[in-house]
N, C-alpha and C positions, 0 to 999 in steps of 0.2 A: 504494500499499499504506499502511496505517496505521503510524504509528510509536509508539515507546515513550512519547514525550512526550505524545501524545494519550491513550494509556492512563493515564498518571499523572494527567492532568487529570480524566478521567472514565472509570474502568475499566468501569462498567456500560454506558455508551453505546458505548464502543469494542468491548466484547464483542458487543453486539447487531449492530453494523455488521459485525463480522467473521463472525458467525453468518449474517447475511443474505447476505454476499458469497459464503460457502462453500457454502450450500445443504446438501446431504446429503454433501458430499465430505469424509470425515474426514481425508484426507491433506492437503488444502488447509488445513484448519483447523489441523492439527498444524504445518504450515509457518508459518502466522501466528504461532502460539504460540512456536515456536522462534526466529523472527525477533525477536519482542519480547524474549525472554529474552537473545538475543545482544546486542541493543542495551543492555539493562540491564547486562550484564557489561562491555561496552565503556565505558559511562559510569562504572561503578564503578572500573574499572581506572585510568582518568584521574585519579581523586581519591584512590586508596588510597596510604598512605604506602609508601616504597620498601622493598625487601627489606633494604637496608642498615640502615634504621631498625629493622626487626624483629630483625635480628642483634644490633645494639647493645642494644636493649631486652632481648633474651634473655640476653645476656651479663651485663648488670647485674642482671637478675632472678635468675640463678644465683648471683650474688654477694650477694643479699639485699635489693637495692634494686629494688622492683617499680614504682617510679613511672613510668619509661619504658614498661614493658610495659602498665601501666594506661592510660597516655595513648594508646599505639598501638592497644590494643583498643577504647577509647572512640571513637577516630577511625574505626575499621573499623565499629563499631556504628552510628555516626551515618551513614556512607555507606550502609550497608545499609538504614537507615531511610529515607534520602533517596531511594534507588532500590531500592524493593522488587521482588523477583522476581515478574514477572507470572504469573498462572495464568488460563487461560480455562476451566478445569474447573469 
């Protein structure tokens, strides 16, 4: 089975390989897409800041200092950019 890293390297080529492998089976195609999405989420989860960091950032944000929340959100945005959610559609 193709993995998310292959999709990241060349989404167009990977999509074609998956289409060729699935033929006309829409369920198999959906399974490939769900597998890629699951892998994307797993990789993101490994790099996201902790919930504790979010709570601390939220606390300080409520107190008027948004610097930690800004940093937290920027980190999350960078991770989402690094690991975009795949779409075979």
